[in-house]
C-alpha positions in Angstrom: 0.0 0.0 0.0 1.4 3.4 -1.0 1.5 6.2 1.6 1.0 9.7 0.4 1.6 12.7 2.7 -0.6 15.7 2.1 0.1 19.3 3.3 -2.1 22.3 3.3 -0.1 23.6 0.4 -0.5 20.4 -1.7 -2.2 20.7 -5.0 -5.3 18.5 -4.9 -5.0 17.7 -8.6 -1.4 16.5 -8.2 -2.3 14.4 -5.2 -5.3 13.0 -7.0 -3.0 12.0 -9.9 -0.6 10.3 -7.6 -3.5 8.6 -5.7 -5.0 7.3 -8.9 -1.7 5.9 -10.0 -1.1 4.1 -6.7 -4.7 2.7 -6.8 -4.3 1.5 -10.4 -1.0 -0.3 -9.4 -1.9 -1.7 -6.0 -5.6 -1.2 -5.4 -5.1 0.5 -2.0 -3.5 3.7 -0.8 -3.2 5.8 2.3 -3.2 9.6 2.6 -1.8 11.1 5.8 -2.6 14.7 6.8 -2.0 16.9 9.8 -4.2 19.9 10.3 -7.5 21.1 8.9 -5.9 22.6 5.7 -4.1 19.4 4.9 -7.2 17.2 5.5 -9.2 19.5 3.3 -6.7 19.1 0.4 -6.7 15.3 1.0 -10.5 15.0 0.8 -10.5 17.1 -2.4 -7.8 14.8 -3.9 -9.9 11.7 -3.1 -13.0 13.3 -4.9 -10.9 14.3 -7.9 -9.2 10.8 -8.1 -12.7 9.3 -8.0 -13.5 11.3 -11.1 -10.3 10.1 -12.8 -11.1 6.5 -12.1 -14.9 6.4 -12.6 -14.8 6.3 -16.4 -12.9 3.0 -16.2 -15.6 1.5 -13.9 -13.6 1.9 -10.6 -15.4 3.3 -7.6 -13.6 4.3 -4.4 -14.1 3.7 -0.7 -12.5 6.2 1.7 -12.1 5.1 5.3 -11.0 7.9 7.7 -9.0 7.1 10.9 -6.6 8.7 13.4 -2.9 7.8 13.4 -0.1 8.9 15.8 3.1 9.7 13.9 6.5 11.1 15.0 7.9 14.2 13.4 11.3 15.4 14.6 10.9 13.3 17.7 7.5 14.8 18.6 4.4 12.7 18.4 1.5 14.2 16.5 -2.0 13.0 15.7 -2.8 12.9 12.0 -5.8 11.8 10.0 -5.2 8.9 7.6 -7.6 8.3 4.7 -7.4 4.7 3.5 -8.6 4.6 -0.1 -9.4 1.4 -2.0 -11.4 0.0 -4.9 -15.0 -0.8 -4.1 
């Protein structure tokens, strides 16, 4: 499963393209985002990727969850979006 990290400055279209590529290759991907802006960009990317994949008959499922990650030795809580084929 591919892990994509999303920031508040990430382009939703670029993240969606990367997400669609990972989903085509492995069928499952995970987006990780810390903060409201990053989560917003991640959700937009999932919606855009769904549009990219829908014409080929692929529908997506998005499962949100919390995850604790360490950044520079500091533990932070992030949102992970597990995205897979329906």
